[in-house]
BABALUM-805669 format. One line per field, with one value per atom (N, C-alpha, C): residue number from 1; atom name; x, y, z. Coordinates in nm, 2 decimals. Example, Ala and Ser with C-alpha at 12.3 -4.5 7.8 and 13.67 -1.06 7.14 Angstrom:
<atoms>
nr = [1 1 1 2 2 2]
atom = [N CA C N CA C]
east = [1.32 1.23 1.32 1.28 1.37 1.29]
north = [-0.57 -0.45 -0.33 -0.22 -0.11 0.00]
up = [0.78 0.78 0.78 0.71 0.71 0.79]
</atoms>
This chain:
<atoms>
nr = [1 1 1 2 2 2 3 3 3 4 4 4 5 5 5 6 6 6 7 7 7 8 8 8 9 9 9 10 10 10 11 11 11 12 12 12 13 13 13 14 14 14 15 15 15 16 16 16 17 17 17 18 18 18 19 19 19 20 20 20 21 21 21 22 22 22 23 23 23 24 24 24 25 25 25 26 26 26 27 27 27 28 28 28 29 29 29 30 30 30 31 31 31 32 32 32 33 33 33 34 34 34 35 35 35 36 36 36 37 37 37 38 38 38 39 39 39 40 40 40 41 41 41 42 42 42 43 43 43 44 44 44 45 45 45 46 46 46 47 47 47 48 48 48 49 49 49 50 50 50 51 51 51 52 52 52 53 53 53 54 54 54 55 55 55 56 56 56 57 57 57 58 58 58 59 59 59 60 60 60 61 61 61 62 62 62 63 63 63 64 64 64 65 65 65 66 66 66 67 67 67 68 68 68 69 69 69 70 70 70 71 71 71 72 72 72 73 73 73 74 74 74 75 75 75 76 76 76 77 77 77 78 78 78 79 79 79 80 80 80 81 81 81 82 82 82 83 83 83 84 84 84 85 85 85 86 86 86 87 87 87 88 88 88 89 89 89 90 90 90 91 91 91 92 92 92 93 93 93 94 94 94 95 95 95 96 96 96 97 97 97 98 98 98 99 99 99 100 100 100 101 101 101 102 102 102 103 103 103 104 104 104 105 105 105 106 106 106 107 107 107 108 108 108 109 109 109 110 110 110 111 111 111 112 112 112 113 113 113 114 114 114 115 115 115 116 116 116 117 117 117 118 118 118 119 119 119 120 120 120 121 121 121 122 122 122 123 123 123 124 124 124 125 125 125 126 126 126 127 127 127 128 128 128 129 129 129 130 130 130 131 131 131 132 132 132 133 133 133 134 134 134 135 135 135 136 136 136 137 137 137 138 138 138 139 139 139 140 140 140 141 141 141 142 142 142 143 143 143 144 144 144 145 145 145 146 146 146 147 147 147 148 148 148 149 149 149 150 150 150 151 151 151 152 152 152 153 153 153 154 154 154 155 155 155 156 156 156 157 157 157 158 158 158 159 159 159 160 160 160 161 161 161 162 162 162 163 163 163 164 164 164 165 165 165 166 166 166 167 167 167 168 168 168 169 169 169 170 170 170 171 171 171 172 172 172 173 173 173 174 174 174 175 175 175 176 176 176 177 177 177 178 178 178 179 179 179 180 180 180 181 181 181 182 182 182 183 183 183 184 184 184 185 185 185 186 186 186 187 187 187 188 188 188 189 189 189 190 190 190 191 191 191 192 192 192 193 193 193 194 194 194 195 195 195 196 196 196 197 197 197 198 198 198 199 199 199 200 200 200 201 201 201 202 202 202 203 203 203 204 204 204 205 205 205 206 206 206 207 207 207 208 208 208 209 209 209 210 210 210 211 211 211 212 212 212 213 213 213 214 214 214 215 215 215 216 216 216 217 217 217 218 218 218 219 219 219 220 220 220 221 221 221 222 222 222 223 223 223 224 224 224 225 225 225 226 226 226 227 227 227 228 228 228 229 229 229 230 230 230 231 231 231 232 232 232]
atom = [N CA C N CA C N CA C N CA C N CA C N CA C N CA C N CA C N CA C N CA C N CA C N CA C N CA C N CA C N CA C N CA C N CA C N CA C N CA C N CA C N CA C N CA C N CA C N CA C N CA C N CA C N CA C N CA C N CA C N CA C N CA C N CA C N CA C N CA C N CA C N CA C N CA C N CA C N CA C N CA C N CA C N CA C N CA C N CA C N CA C N CA C N CA C N CA C N CA C N CA C N CA C N CA C N CA C N CA C N CA C N CA C N CA C N CA C N CA C N CA C N CA C N CA C N CA C N CA C N CA C N CA C N CA C N CA C N CA C N CA C N CA C N CA C N CA C N CA C N CA C N CA C N CA C N CA C N CA C N CA C N CA C N CA C N CA C N CA C N CA C N CA C N CA C N CA C N CA C N CA C N CA C N CA C N CA C N CA C N CA C N CA C N CA C N CA C N CA C N CA C N CA C N CA C N CA C N CA C N CA C N CA C N CA C N CA C N CA C N CA C N CA C N CA C N CA C N CA C N CA C N CA C N CA C N CA C N CA C N CA C N CA C N CA C N CA C N CA C N CA C N CA C N CA C N CA C N CA C N CA C N CA C N CA C N CA C N CA C N CA C N CA C N CA C N CA C N CA C N CA C N CA C N CA C N CA C N CA C N CA C N CA C N CA C N CA C N CA C N CA C N CA C N CA C N CA C N CA C N CA C N CA C N CA C N CA C N CA C N CA C N CA C N CA C N CA C N CA C N CA C N CA C N CA C N CA C N CA C N CA C N CA C N CA C N CA C N CA C N CA C N CA C N CA C N CA C N CA C N CA C N CA C N CA C N CA C N CA C N CA C N CA C N CA C N CA C N CA C N CA C N CA C N CA C N CA C N CA C N CA C N CA C N CA C N CA C N CA C N CA C N CA C N CA C N CA C N CA C N CA C N CA C N CA C N CA C N CA C N CA C N CA C N CA C N CA C N CA C N CA C N CA C N CA C N CA C N CA C N CA C N CA C N CA C N CA C N CA C N CA C N CA C N CA C N CA C N CA C N CA C N CA C N CA C]
east = [0.74 0.77 0.65 0.53 0.53 0.66 0.62 0.75 0.67 0.54 0.52 0.49 0.50 0.48 0.36 0.25 0.13 0.10 0.18 0.17 0.22 0.32 0.47 0.39 0.33 0.24 0.15 0.07 -0.06 0.00 0.11 0.14 0.18 0.26 0.32 0.19 0.06 -0.01 -0.08 -0.13 -0.17 -0.07 0.07 0.15 0.14 0.13 0.13 -0.02 -0.13 -0.20 -0.21 -0.12 -0.16 -0.04 0.08 0.15 0.16 0.03 -0.06 -0.14 -0.12 -0.19 -0.03 0.07 0.14 0.09 0.12 0.09 0.12 0.30 0.31 0.27 0.23 0.21 0.04 -0.02 -0.19 -0.15 -0.12 -0.09 0.00 0.08 0.12 0.00 -0.02 -0.15 -0.26 -0.30 -0.41 -0.42 -0.35 -0.26 -0.29 -0.24 -0.26 -0.41 -0.50 -0.65 -0.70 -0.66 -0.73 -0.68 -0.65 -0.69 -0.74 -0.87 -0.88 -1.04 -1.15 -1.28 -1.34 -1.32 -1.36 -1.32 -1.43 -1.39 -1.29 -1.28 -1.26 -1.06 -1.06 -0.92 -0.86 -0.92 -0.88 -0.87 -0.94 -0.89 -0.77 -0.76 -0.60 -0.52 -0.51 -0.41 -0.33 -0.42 -0.37 -0.29 -0.33 -0.30 -0.22 -0.17 -0.03 0.09 0.04 0.17 0.16 0.06 0.10 0.21 0.16 0.30 0.42 0.41 0.54 0.58 0.55 0.62 0.68 0.56 0.60 0.70 0.72 0.88 1.00 0.97 1.09 1.16 1.03 1.06 1.15 1.06 1.13 1.28 1.33 1.45 1.52 1.47 1.56 1.58 1.51 1.52 1.58 1.61 1.71 1.85 1.88 1.95 2.02 1.93 1.93 1.98 1.91 1.87 1.95 1.99 2.05 2.23 2.22 2.39 2.45 2.33 2.41 2.39 2.35 2.38 2.33 2.36 2.32 2.33 2.18 2.16 2.24 2.31 2.40 2.32 2.31 2.22 2.21 2.39 2.30 2.28 2.25 2.15 2.03 2.01 1.88 1.84 1.87 1.84 1.83 1.90 1.89 1.78 1.73 1.58 1.51 1.46 1.38 1.36 1.49 1.47 1.38 1.46 1.38 1.21 1.15 1.00 1.02 1.03 0.97 0.98 1.09 1.10 0.97 0.94 0.82 0.72 0.69 0.52 0.54 0.64 0.60 0.57 0.70 0.66 0.48 0.46 0.29 0.20 0.26 0.18 0.13 0.26 0.24 0.22 0.23 0.14 0.00 -0.03 -0.25 -0.22 -0.17 -0.19 -0.17 -0.11 -0.11 -0.19 -0.22 -0.35 -0.48 -0.49 -0.59 -0.63 -0.53 -0.52 -0.55 -0.45 -0.46 -0.49 -0.51 -0.54 -0.74 -0.79 -0.95 -1.00 -1.08 -1.11 -1.27 -1.34 -1.41 -1.50 -1.66 -1.73 -1.89 -1.95 -2.06 -2.18 -2.26 -2.36 -2.46 -2.61 -2.70 -2.76 -2.89 -3.00 -3.10 -3.21 -3.31 -3.45 -3.50 -3.63 -3.75 -3.80 -3.94 -3.90 -3.95 -3.92 -3.84 -3.76 -3.62 -3.48 -3.35 -3.29 -3.18 -3.07 -2.96 -2.85 -2.77 -2.62 -2.55 -2.53 -2.44 -2.30 -2.26 -2.07 -2.00 -1.95 -1.89 -1.75 -1.66 -1.56 -1.53 -1.48 -1.43 -1.24 -1.26 -1.07 -1.04 -0.96 -0.88 -0.77 -0.80 -0.69 -0.80 -0.76 -0.87 -0.84 -0.95 -1.01 -0.97 -0.87 -0.84 -0.70 -0.65 -0.54 -0.60 -0.70 -0.70 -0.58 -0.54 -0.42 -0.31 -0.28 -0.14 -0.20 -0.38 -0.38 -0.36 -0.43 -0.41 -0.24 -0.18 0.03 0.02 0.01 0.03 -0.03 -0.13 -0.21 -0.15 -0.07 -0.08 0.15 0.17 0.31 0.35 0.32 0.32 0.33 0.15 0.12 0.26 0.32 0.39 0.51 0.57 0.68 0.71 0.60 0.58 0.60 0.48 0.50 0.65 0.74 0.87 0.96 0.96 1.02 1.00 0.88 0.83 0.91 0.92 0.94 1.09 1.16 1.36 1.36 1.24 1.32 1.20 1.22 1.19 1.09 1.04 1.01 1.15 1.25 1.32 1.41 1.40 1.49 1.44 1.26 1.21 1.24 1.22 1.24 1.40 1.49 1.59 1.57 1.53 1.51 1.43 1.31 1.20 1.27 1.35 1.41 1.52 1.54 1.70 1.62 1.51 1.44 1.36 1.38 1.35 1.38 1.41 1.53 1.53 1.42 1.43 1.39 1.51 1.52 1.38 1.35 1.23 1.11 1.08 1.02 0.99 1.15 1.11 1.09 1.12 1.06 0.91 0.84 0.73 0.67 0.72 0.69 0.70 0.79 0.76 0.62 0.67 0.52 0.39 0.38 0.20 0.24 0.31 0.36 0.28 0.35 0.30 0.18 0.09 -0.02 -0.10 -0.03 -0.11 -0.15 0.02 -0.01 -0.10 -0.05 -0.16 -0.30 -0.40 -0.52 -0.52 -0.53 -0.48 -0.49 -0.41 -0.42 -0.51 -0.55 -0.69 -0.78 -0.83 -0.90 -0.90 -0.76 -0.80 -0.82 -0.74 -0.74 -0.89 -0.94 -1.12 -1.22 -1.13 -1.24 -1.19 -1.05 -1.03 -1.13 -1.13 -1.22 -1.38 -1.44 -1.52 -1.61 -1.56 -1.58 -1.60 -1.50 -1.41 -1.54 -1.56 -1.67 -1.82 -1.84 -2.01 -2.00 -1.86 -1.98 -1.89 -1.82 -1.73 -1.80 -1.76 -1.84 -1.97 -1.99 -2.18 -2.13 -2.05 -2.02 -1.88 -1.88 -1.72 -1.65 -1.73 -1.60 -1.59 -1.65 -1.63 -1.54 -1.55 -1.42 -1.30 -1.30 -1.17 -1.13 -1.25 -1.15 -1.12 -1.16 -1.09 -0.95 -0.95 -0.80 -0.74 -0.74 -0.64 -0.63 -0.70 -0.67 -0.56 -0.60 -0.51 -0.41 -0.37 -0.23 -0.16 -0.25 -0.20 -0.17 -0.20 -0.21 -0.04 -0.05 0.09 0.19 0.20 0.27 0.32 0.27 0.28 0.39 0.29 0.38 0.53 0.51 0.68 0.76 0.70 0.79 0.83 0.75 0.75 0.82 0.87 0.93 1.08 1.09 1.21 1.28 1.19 1.19 1.29 1.20 1.26 1.40 1.42 1.52 1.65 1.66 1.67 1.77 1.63 1.72 1.64 1.49 1.42 1.38]
north = [-2.08 -1.89 -1.87 -1.83 -1.84 -1.79 -1.78 -1.80 -1.66 -1.68 -1.57 -1.44 -1.28 -1.22 -1.11 -1.21 -1.14 -1.24 -1.33 -1.42 -1.37 -1.34 -1.35 -1.17 -1.11 -0.96 -0.98 -1.08 -1.09 -1.22 -1.29 -1.35 -1.22 -1.16 -1.02 -0.93 -0.89 -0.81 -0.91 -1.06 -1.15 -1.14 -1.16 -1.17 -1.05 -0.93 -0.82 -0.79 -0.84 -0.88 -0.96 -1.06 -1.15 -1.06 -0.96 -0.92 -0.81 -0.74 -0.63 -0.76 -0.86 -0.88 -1.00 -0.95 -0.95 -0.90 -1.00 -0.96 -0.84 -0.78 -0.69 -0.55 -0.61 -0.48 -0.39 -0.51 -0.50 -0.38 -0.51 -0.43 -0.29 -0.24 -0.08 0.01 -0.06 0.04 0.03 -0.09 -0.04 0.03 0.11 0.15 0.26 0.32 0.45 0.52 0.37 0.38 0.39 0.33 0.36 0.49 0.59 0.77 0.83 0.73 0.78 0.73 0.85 0.84 0.83 0.90 0.89 0.76 0.68 0.60 0.64 0.72 0.77 0.83 0.84 0.91 0.75 0.67 0.52 0.48 0.46 0.42 0.51 0.61 0.70 0.64 0.60 0.56 0.44 0.33 0.23 0.26 0.36 0.39 0.47 0.55 0.61 0.52 0.41 0.31 0.24 0.19 0.15 0.22 0.29 0.42 0.41 0.44 0.40 0.29 0.13 0.08 0.04 0.10 0.07 0.20 0.22 0.41 0.27 0.16 0.17 0.01 -0.04 -0.14 -0.13 0.01 0.06 0.09 0.15 0.17 0.07 -0.02 -0.12 -0.21 -0.21 -0.30 -0.21 -0.07 -0.01 -0.04 -0.06 -0.09 -0.21 -0.29 -0.48 -0.50 -0.43 -0.50 -0.34 -0.19 -0.12 -0.15 -0.12 -0.13 -0.27 -0.35 -0.50 -0.49 -0.44 -0.42 -0.57 -0.51 -0.67 -0.60 -0.69 -0.59 -0.74 -0.65 -0.75 -0.84 -0.98 -0.98 -0.94 -0.88 -0.73 -0.67 -0.56 -0.49 -0.52 -0.63 -0.68 -0.72 -0.77 -0.77 -0.65 -0.56 -0.41 -0.34 -0.37 -0.29 -0.38 -0.53 -0.59 -0.56 -0.56 -0.46 -0.37 -0.23 -0.12 -0.14 -0.24 -0.28 -0.32 -0.40 -0.44 -0.30 -0.27 -0.10 0.01 -0.06 0.07 0.01 -0.10 -0.11 -0.15 -0.17 -0.11 0.02 0.13 0.28 0.29 0.23 0.29 0.22 0.16 0.07 0.16 0.22 0.27 0.46 0.51 0.57 0.61 0.49 0.47 0.45 0.41 0.40 0.55 0.63 0.73 0.83 0.81 0.91 0.84 0.73 0.64 0.75 0.75 0.77 0.93 0.97 1.18 1.24 1.17 1.26 1.25 1.16 1.16 1.09 1.19 1.15 1.11 1.03 0.95 1.03 1.08 1.20 1.08 1.13 1.06 1.14 1.13 1.25 1.20 1.27 1.23 1.31 1.22 1.22 1.25 1.33 1.31 1.22 1.14 1.06 1.10 1.17 1.24 1.18 1.10 1.14 1.04 0.97 0.89 0.92 0.93 0.95 0.84 0.90 0.76 0.83 0.78 0.75 0.69 0.83 0.78 0.82 0.71 0.69 0.81 0.88 0.96 0.99 0.96 0.95 1.11 1.21 1.35 1.35 1.36 1.45 1.54 1.54 1.66 1.77 1.69 1.76 1.89 2.00 2.05 2.00 2.06 1.99 2.07 2.23 2.30 2.21 2.34 2.32 2.21 2.17 2.09 2.05 2.16 2.16 2.04 2.11 2.03 1.90 1.86 1.69 1.65 1.68 1.62 1.62 1.67 1.63 1.54 1.55 1.42 1.32 1.30 1.16 1.09 1.22 1.14 1.08 1.15 1.14 1.01 0.94 0.84 0.80 0.74 0.62 0.56 0.69 0.67 0.63 0.67 0.64 0.53 0.44 0.35 0.26 0.25 0.21 0.17 0.27 0.27 0.15 0.18 0.10 0.00 -0.07 -0.20 -0.28 -0.17 -0.22 -0.19 -0.13 -0.15 -0.27 -0.34 -0.44 -0.59 -0.63 -0.81 -0.81 -0.70 -0.73 -0.67 -0.60 -0.60 -0.70 -0.75 -0.88 -1.03 -1.01 -1.10 -1.03 -0.96 -0.85 -0.94 -0.94 -0.94 -1.11 -1.21 -1.37 -1.33 -1.27 -1.29 -1.22 -1.11 -0.99 -1.12 -1.21 -1.28 -1.36 -1.42 -1.48 -1.44 -1.37 -1.24 -1.20 -1.24 -1.21 -1.10 -0.99 -0.88 -0.77 -0.65 -0.54 -0.50 -0.47 -0.41 -0.45 -0.62 -0.67 -0.70 -0.68 -0.69 -0.55 -0.44 -0.32 -0.34 -0.38 -0.38 -0.47 -0.60 -0.63 -0.63 -0.52 -0.46 -0.35 -0.26 -0.18 -0.25 -0.39 -0.43 -0.50 -0.53 -0.61 -0.47 -0.37 -0.24 -0.21 -0.20 -0.17 -0.29 -0.40 -0.51 -0.44 -0.45 -0.46 -0.28 -0.23 -0.11 -0.12 -0.18 -0.26 -0.30 -0.41 -0.47 -0.42 -0.33 -0.25 -0.18 -0.12 0.00 -0.06 -0.20 -0.23 -0.30 -0.37 -0.36 -0.27 -0.11 -0.01 0.07 0.01 0.00 -0.08 -0.19 -0.27 -0.19 -0.23 -0.14 0.01 0.05 0.21 0.15 0.09 0.09 0.07 -0.04 -0.02 0.13 0.19 0.30 0.38 0.36 0.46 0.48 0.36 0.33 0.36 0.32 0.36 0.46 0.54 0.67 0.78 0.83 0.94 0.88 0.75 0.71 0.60 0.55 0.38 0.41 0.50 0.50 0.41 0.29 0.18 0.10 0.07 0.02 0.04 0.21 0.25 0.30 0.24 0.26 0.11 0.02 -0.10 -0.16 -0.11 -0.10 -0.07 0.08 0.16 0.11 0.01 -0.08 -0.24 -0.24 -0.33 -0.31 -0.21 -0.24 -0.19 -0.08 -0.07 -0.18 -0.28 -0.37 -0.44 -0.45 -0.59 -0.57 -0.46 -0.41 -0.39 -0.38 -0.42 -0.53 -0.63 -0.77 -0.83 -0.79 -0.78 -0.78 -0.64 -0.56 -0.66 -0.71 -0.83 -0.89 -1.00 -1.15 -1.12 -0.99 -0.99 -0.99 -0.89 -0.88 -0.97 -1.08 -1.21 -1.30 -1.28 -1.38 -1.33 -1.21 -1.16 -1.19 -1.26 -1.30 -1.16 -1.08 -0.94 -0.96 -0.98 -1.01 -1.17]
up = [-1.81 -1.93 -2.06 -2.04 -2.23 -2.35 -2.45 -2.54 -2.62 -2.69 -2.74 -2.70 -2.79 -2.73 -2.67 -2.73 -2.67 -2.50 -2.53 -2.37 -2.28 -2.31 -2.22 -2.18 -2.22 -2.20 -2.10 -2.16 -2.07 -1.96 -1.93 -1.84 -1.71 -1.75 -1.72 -1.60 -1.66 -1.64 -1.55 -1.58 -1.47 -1.33 -1.33 -1.23 -1.22 -1.24 -1.13 -1.07 -1.11 -1.04 -0.92 -0.97 -0.79 -0.73 -0.76 -0.67 -0.60 -0.67 -0.59 -0.39 -0.43 -0.35 -0.21 -0.24 -0.12 0.00 0.13 0.23 0.31 0.27 0.29 0.25 0.10 0.00 0.04 0.11 0.13 0.27 0.41 0.51 0.48 0.43 0.45 0.38 0.24 0.22 0.25 0.37 0.45 0.57 0.59 0.71 0.65 0.44 0.48 0.43 0.32 0.37 0.48 0.62 0.74 0.81 0.73 0.70 0.63 0.56 0.50 0.49 0.47 0.47 0.38 0.24 0.10 0.01 -0.06 -0.11 -0.24 -0.26 -0.41 -0.34 -0.24 -0.18 -0.16 -0.17 -0.13 -0.23 -0.35 -0.47 -0.49 -0.47 -0.54 -0.43 -0.33 -0.25 -0.32 -0.39 -0.46 -0.58 -0.66 -0.78 -0.76 -0.67 -0.63 -0.58 -0.54 -0.46 -0.59 -0.68 -0.82 -0.89 -0.90 -0.99 -0.90 -0.77 -0.74 -0.73 -0.72 -0.75 -0.85 -1.00 -1.13 -1.16 -1.10 -1.17 -1.04 -0.97 -0.92 -0.99 -1.09 -1.15 -1.25 -1.33 -1.43 -1.42 -1.34 -1.28 -1.28 -1.28 -1.23 -1.35 -1.43 -1.56 -1.61 -1.59 -1.71 -1.67 -1.51 -1.44 -1.50 -1.54 -1.55 -1.69 -1.79 -1.95 -2.01 -1.99 -2.04 -1.98 -1.80 -1.75 -1.70 -1.75 -1.71 -1.61 -1.50 -1.31 -1.26 -1.13 -1.07 -0.92 -0.83 -0.69 -0.64 -0.52 -0.41 -0.33 -0.26 -0.22 -0.09 -0.03 0.10 0.05 -0.02 -0.02 -0.07 -0.10 -0.15 0.01 0.07 0.21 0.30 0.21 0.34 0.28 0.14 0.13 0.16 0.17 0.23 0.37 0.45 0.60 0.63 0.55 0.49 0.46 0.41 0.40 0.52 0.65 0.81 0.83 0.85 0.93 0.88 0.75 0.72 0.77 0.73 0.77 0.93 1.04 1.16 1.18 1.10 1.15 1.08 0.96 0.93 1.02 1.09 1.17 1.30 1.35 1.50 1.46 1.31 1.27 1.25 1.20 1.21 1.31 1.48 1.57 1.67 1.68 1.67 1.66 1.54 1.45 1.54 1.56 1.61 1.77 1.79 1.95 1.99 1.95 1.94 1.80 1.64 1.57 1.59 1.64 1.66 1.83 1.83 1.95 1.96 2.03 2.08 2.12 2.10 2.20 2.20 2.33 2.33 2.38 2.24 2.27 2.30 2.42 2.41 2.32 2.28 2.21 2.26 2.27 2.31 2.19 2.23 2.15 2.24 2.24 2.28 2.46 2.51 2.65 2.75 2.61 2.66 2.59 2.62 2.60 2.59 2.46 2.43 2.37 2.45 2.46 2.29 2.22 2.07 2.10 2.06 2.04 1.88 1.83 1.73 1.74 1.64 1.64 1.54 1.64 1.56 1.56 1.39 1.41 1.46 1.55 1.60 1.50 1.39 1.33 1.24 1.19 1.15 0.95 0.92 0.76 0.67 0.68 0.60 0.52 0.47 0.34 0.29 0.20 0.15 0.04 -0.02 -0.09 -0.05 0.06 0.18 0.16 0.21 0.24 0.11 -0.03 -0.14 -0.16 -0.13 -0.18 -0.04 0.04 0.17 0.12 0.07 0.07 -0.08 -0.17 -0.26 -0.27 -0.21 -0.16 -0.11 0.04 0.07 0.05 -0.02 -0.12 -0.26 -0.28 -0.43 -0.35 -0.19 -0.16 -0.14 -0.05 -0.03 -0.11 -0.27 -0.34 -0.40 -0.42 -0.43 -0.40 -0.22 -0.16 -0.17 -0.19 -0.24 -0.38 -0.47 -0.55 -0.55 -0.46 -0.44 -0.42 -0.31 -0.29 -0.31 -0.29 -0.38 -0.50 -0.52 -0.68 -0.70 -0.73 -0.84 -0.85 -0.74 -0.72 -0.82 -0.79 -0.94 -1.03 -1.09 -1.22 -1.28 -1.20 -1.24 -1.30 -1.26 -1.30 -1.38 -1.41 -1.54 -1.64 -1.65 -1.77 -1.81 -1.76 -1.77 -1.88 -1.90 -1.97 -2.13 -2.13 -2.20 -2.35 -2.44 -2.48 -2.61 -2.58 -2.70 -2.57 -2.54 -2.46 -2.48 -2.58 -2.59 -2.53 -2.56 -2.49 -2.38 -2.32 -2.18 -2.08 -2.15 -2.12 -2.09 -2.19 -2.19 -2.12 -2.08 -2.02 -1.81 -1.85 -1.72 -1.72 -1.76 -1.79 -1.75 -1.80 -1.83 -1.67 -1.62 -1.50 -1.43 -1.42 -1.32 -1.34 -1.45 -1.48 -1.41 -1.43 -1.32 -1.18 -1.15 -1.00 -0.96 -1.04 -1.01 -1.02 -1.11 -1.11 -1.00 -0.97 -0.84 -0.74 -0.71 -0.58 -0.60 -0.70 -0.69 -0.66 -0.67 -0.67 -0.45 -0.44 -0.30 -0.24 -0.25 -0.18 -0.20 -0.26 -0.25 -0.23 -0.21 -0.08 0.04 0.06 0.19 0.23 0.19 0.19 0.19 0.12 0.15 0.31 0.38 0.50 0.58 0.57 0.65 0.56 0.45 0.41 0.47 0.45 0.51 0.70 0.76 0.87 0.96 0.90 0.87 0.96 1.12 1.13 1.20 1.18 1.19 1.36 1.31 1.36 1.45 1.48 1.57 1.63 1.69 1.77 1.65 1.54 1.45 1.33 1.36 1.26 1.34 1.48 1.58 1.51 1.51 1.49 1.37 1.31 1.11 1.13 1.21 1.17 1.25 1.42 1.51 1.42 1.39 1.29 1.17 1.10 1.00 1.06 1.19 1.22 1.28 1.35 1.45 1.33 1.24 1.12 1.06 1.03 0.94 1.04 1.17 1.31 1.28 1.30 1.25 1.17 1.07 0.89 0.93 1.01 0.94 1.04 1.18 1.28 1.18 1.14 1.10 1.01 0.91 0.82 0.83 0.95 1.08 1.08 1.15 1.20 1.10 0.98 0.85 0.85 0.79 0.78 0.93 1.01 1.15 1.21 1.20 1.29 1.44 1.47 1.57 1.58]
</atoms>
C-alpha cells in the first residue's frame, strides 16, 4: 500500500478502474445495456451504476470511519447472496424482454424481378413516455450499483480504510476509488453498447444473439456466485 497521500489517491483510482471490471459487475450492467440501442444511453447506464456504487461506498465509509462499525460476516454473506439473486433476476428479465418485448418479423423486399426476405426486430412496447423511460433507465443501474457497493465492495473498503491513518484522506480515497469505478464502467458500458448500436434495427439475428448472450451470461454468473456461497 502506498504511503504518500498522492500515491494513496492514485492507487485508489487505479483500483476503482480495476474494480469496475469484476465479472459480476460487468454481467449486471450488460443486461441493462442489452435493453438499449443508443450509445449515449449505454454510457449513461455505466455512469449511473458507478454513482450508485460510490454512494454505497461513501455510506460504508461513514459507518466505518465515523461510527467505527463493522460488517458481521453473516450480513456480508447475505449481501453477496443478494447480488447473486439480482444477477439471475436481471438475466431472466432481459430474456423476458427478448421474447416478449421484441418481435422478429420477416419482410419481403423486391429488387427488380427478384425478391429478398430480410428479418427485422421490432420493439412491441410503445416508444412514448420518454420522460418515464429516462427515469427507469436511471433508477435501475443506480440501484444495481448500490447493491454491488453494499456487498463485497464494502468489505474491501473496511480492509483498506484500516490502513489509512487520516479520516480526511480515507474519505478522499473512497471518493477517488468511486471515480475510478465510474470511469471504468462508463468505458465498459459504452464498449458493450457499440455493437448493439451498430446492429440495432438492422441485423435482427445479431441483435438477438447479443441480448441473449448478455442475459444467459448474467444468469450463469449469478448461479456460480450462489454456488460459491453454498446455496446451490
